[in-house]
C-alpha positions in Angstrom: -114.8 35.8 108.7 -112.5 34.5 111.4 -112.0 31.5 109.0 -110.3 33.7 106.5 -107.5 35.2 109.0 -104.3 34.7 107.4 -102.4 34.2 110.6 -104.4 31.3 111.6 -104.1 29.4 108.4 -100.3 29.9 108.5 -100.3 28.5 112.0 -102.5 25.7 111.1 -100.3 24.7 108.1 -97.5 23.6 110.2 -99.9 20.9 111.6 -101.9 18.4 109.0 -103.9 17.2 111.7 -105.1 20.5 112.8 -105.5 21.4 109.3 -107.8 18.5 108.5 -109.7 19.0 111.8 -110.4 22.8 111.1 -111.4 22.3 107.7 -113.7 19.7 108.8 -115.2 21.6 111.4 -115.7 24.7 108.8 -117.4 22.3 106.3 -119.8 21.2 108.9 -120.6 24.9 109.9 -121.1 25.5 106.2 -123.4 22.7 105.8 -125.5 23.4 108.7 -125.5 27.0 108.0 -126.6 26.7 104.4 -129.4 24.3 105.5 -130.7 26.8 108.2 -131.3 29.5 105.5 -132.5 27.2 102.5 -135.1 25.0 104.1 -136.9 27.7 106.3 -136.9 30.3 103.4 -138.3 27.7 101.1 -140.9 26.9 103.6 -141.9 30.5 104.0 -141.9 30.8 100.2 -144.2 27.9 99.8 -146.7 29.4 102.5 -146.8 32.8 100.4 -147.4 31.0 97.1 -151.1 30.4 95.9 -150.3 28.3 93.0 -149.3 24.7 93.7 -147.2 24.6 90.5 -145.0 27.4 91.7 -144.0 25.8 95.2 -140.5 24.5 95.9 -140.7 20.9 96.5 -138.1 18.9 98.7 -136.1 17.8 95.7 -135.5 21.3 94.7 -134.7 22.5 98.1 -132.0 19.9 98.6 -130.5 21.0 95.0 -130.5 24.5 96.1 -129.0 23.5 99.8 -126.3 21.4 98.0 -125.2 24.1 95.1 -125.0 26.7 98.1 -122.9 24.2 100.1 -120.4 23.7 97.2 -120.2 27.4 96.8 -119.2 28.0 100.3 -116.7 25.0 100.3 -115.0 26.3 97.2 -114.9 29.9 98.7 -113.0 28.4 101.7 -110.8 26.5 99.5 -110.0 29.5 97.4 -109.3 31.6 100.5 -107.1 28.8 101.7 -105.0 28.7 98.5 -104.5 32.5 98.7 -102.6 32.1 102.0 -100.2 29.5 100.8 
């Protein structure tokens, strides 16, 4: 939630280097955070499924992770554009 603080983004917008650095850190955090939820929950779901046809394979897990990653990155971009 701290990433959406308007005052911090106004301060950062004065320095392009800091803006790129902060954006990179936020993207990295979003990447790790989504992986921390998608892969363990998919594993748990696979453990609970009896039928092998219903299990989530690795390709599907990566697709879920990537789509949720893009959703998070778009959310940050929209919040950043609201400040400008």
